[in-house]
C-alpha positions in Angstrom: -12.3 41.1 36.6 -11.8 43.4 39.9 -15.2 42.2 40.7 -14.3 38.4 40.6 -11.4 38.8 42.6 -13.2 40.9 45.3 -16.3 38.1 45.3 -13.7 35.4 45.5 -11.8 36.7 48.1 -15.0 37.3 50.4 -16.0 33.8 49.4 -12.8 32.3 50.5 -12.7 34.2 53.7 -16.2 33.2 54.5 -15.5 29.7 53.6 -12.6 29.5 55.8 -14.0 31.4 58.7 -17.0 29.2 58.4 -15.4 25.4 58.9 -15.6 24.0 62.3 -12.9 23.4 64.2 -13.6 19.8 65.0 -12.5 18.3 68.5 -10.4 20.7 70.5 -11.5 23.3 68.1 -8.9 22.5 65.4 -6.1 23.5 67.1 -2.7 22.3 65.8 -4.2 21.1 62.4 -1.6 23.4 60.8 -1.8 25.1 57.5 -1.8 21.9 55.2 -5.5 21.3 55.9 -6.4 25.2 55.2 -4.4 25.2 51.6 -6.2 21.9 50.9 -9.5 23.5 51.4 -8.5 26.7 49.7 -7.2 24.5 46.8 -10.6 23.1 46.2 -11.8 26.6 46.4 -9.7 27.9 44.0 -10.4 24.7 41.6 -6.9 23.4 41.5 -7.0 20.2 39.5 -5.1 16.9 40.8 -3.0 17.6 37.7 -2.0 21.2 38.7 -1.5 19.6 42.5 0.7 17.0 41.5 3.1 19.8 39.9 2.4 22.4 42.6 3.3 20.1 45.9 6.9 19.6 44.6 7.4 23.2 43.9 5.9 24.2 47.4 7.9 21.4 49.1 11.3 22.6 47.5 10.3 26.3 48.8 9.5 25.1 52.4 12.5 23.4 52.6 14.7 26.3 51.3 13.2 28.8 53.4 13.2 26.4 56.5 16.9 26.4 55.9 17.4 30.0 55.8 15.4 30.2 58.8 18.2 28.1 60.6 21.0 29.8 59.2 22.0 32.2 61.8 25.3 32.9 60.4 24.2 35.0 57.5 23.2 38.2 58.6 19.4 38.9 58.9 18.7 41.5 55.5 20.9 38.7 53.5 18.4 36.0 54.7 15.6 38.2 53.7 16.7 39.0 50.3 17.4 35.0 49.6 13.8 34.5 51.0 12.1 36.8 48.4 14.0 35.7 45.8 12.8 32.1 46.7 9.4 33.4 46.7 9.3 35.1 43.4 11.0 31.6 42.0 8.2 29.9 43.7 5.7 32.2 42.0 6.9 31.9 38.6 6.7 28.3 38.7 3.1 28.5 40.2 2.1 30.7 37.3 3.2 28.2 34.6 1.0 25.5 36.4 -2.2 27.4 37.5 -4.5 29.9 35.2 -4.4 33.6 35.7 -7.7 33.3 37.3 -6.6 30.7 40.0 -3.5 32.8 40.5 -5.7 36.1 41.0 -7.8 34.1 43.6 -4.3 32.7 45.3 -2.8 36.6 45.1 -6.2 38.0 46.5 -5.9 35.3 49.5 -2.0 36.3 50.0 -3.0 40.1 50.0 -5.6 39.7 52.5 -3.4 37.7 54.7 -0.6 40.4 54.7 0.2 41.7 57.9 -1.3 38.9 60.0 2.1 37.3 60.8 3.4 36.9 64.3 5.1 40.0 64.0 8.7 40.7 65.4 10.2 38.5 68.1 12.6 39.4 70.7 
């Protein structure tokens, strides 16, 4: 299983990096296009996708609302965001197979630490 995850992670990384950017280098295409290509790599079916998209949209909306809420202390917002992510992962794991979840998790782990970092 570990070999499968490792190979899948390498395959996903190579596939995503090998894609052409299109006109203008693909800047501004956003994460949606990237996720759609990852769904194909992870063999997410249309039926699964129909269930995943609303859960992802609900997660995105809840996270955006928290990001805009400057009245709530940062630590409290971070805890709420963590709970939102955990809730999404539970829903996701009910929709996709264990193998698909392992590939998704391996991708997330490979992306850890690549955020924009602390801003002033």
